[in-house]
C-alpha positions in Angstrom: 0.0 0.0 0.0 1.5 3.4 -1.0 1.8 6.2 1.6 -1.1 8.6 1.9 -1.4 12.3 2.9 -0.6 12.7 6.6 1.8 9.8 6.8 5.2 10.5 8.4 8.1 8.8 6.7 11.8 8.3 7.2 13.5 8.8 3.8 17.1 7.6 3.7 19.4 5.7 1.4 17.1 2.7 1.4 14.5 4.8 -0.5 17.0 6.5 -2.9 20.8 7.0 -3.0 20.3 10.8 -2.9 19.2 10.5 0.7 22.1 8.5 2.0 23.8 9.4 5.3 23.3 12.9 6.6 21.0 13.6 3.7 18.3 11.5 5.2 15.1 13.3 6.2 11.8 13.0 8.1 9.0 13.7 5.6 5.3 14.5 6.1 3.3 13.5 3.0 0.8 16.0 1.7 0.0 14.4 -1.6 0.8 11.4 -3.8 0.8 12.6 -7.4 -0.8 10.2 -9.9 2.2 10.0 -12.2 3.5 7.0 -14.1 6.8 5.8 -12.7 9.0 2.8 -12.9 7.6 -0.2 -11.0 8.3 0.1 -7.3 9.0 3.8 -7.4 6.7 6.7 -6.4 6.6 10.5 -6.4 5.6 12.1 -3.1 5.0 15.8 -2.2 5.4 16.9 1.4 7.3 18.8 4.0 10.7 18.1 5.4 10.5 18.2 9.2 13.3 19.4 11.6 14.2 17.7 14.9 11.2 19.5 16.6 8.8 18.2 14.0 8.4 21.6 12.3 8.1 21.9 8.6 11.2 23.5 7.1 10.8 23.0 3.3 8.3 21.7 0.8 9.7 19.1 -1.6 8.8 16.5 -4.2 10.8 13.3 -3.9 11.1 10.3 -6.1 11.7 7.2 -4.0 11.4 3.4 -3.9 8.3 2.2 -2.0 10.2 -0.7 -0.4 12.8 1.7 1.2 10.2 4.0 2.9 10.2 3.6 6.7 8.2 5.0 9.6 10.5 6.9 11.9 11.3 5.3 15.3 10.8 8.7 16.9 8.4 10.9 14.9 9.9 14.2 16.1 13.5 13.5 15.2 15.5 13.0 12.1 18.9 12.7 13.7 18.9 8.9 14.1 19.9 6.8 11.1 19.1 3.5 12.8 15.5 2.7 12.0 14.6 -0.6 13.7 14.5 -3.5 11.1 11.1 -4.5 12.6 9.6 -1.3 11.2 7.1 -2.0 8.4 8.2 -0.8 5.0 5.6 0.2 2.4 5.2 -2.4 -0.3 
């Protein structure tokens, strides 16, 4: 099931190489554009959240569904270790 508006996601290198390491982000989905993509990939529109959970930038990202994670701590983006038991979107 793809993400939906309101979902909070951890986007890191598992979702796309452009978000590897310190480029990872916490992302609040505001829309899921209905665009054709490669199988397993998706466009998302939303807001990048800072460590306090405040929106800092609106972005469109192109990511792999299988790499999207729910953050371990919804108000932080500093931790790169998302527990493996977290459910990925597929």
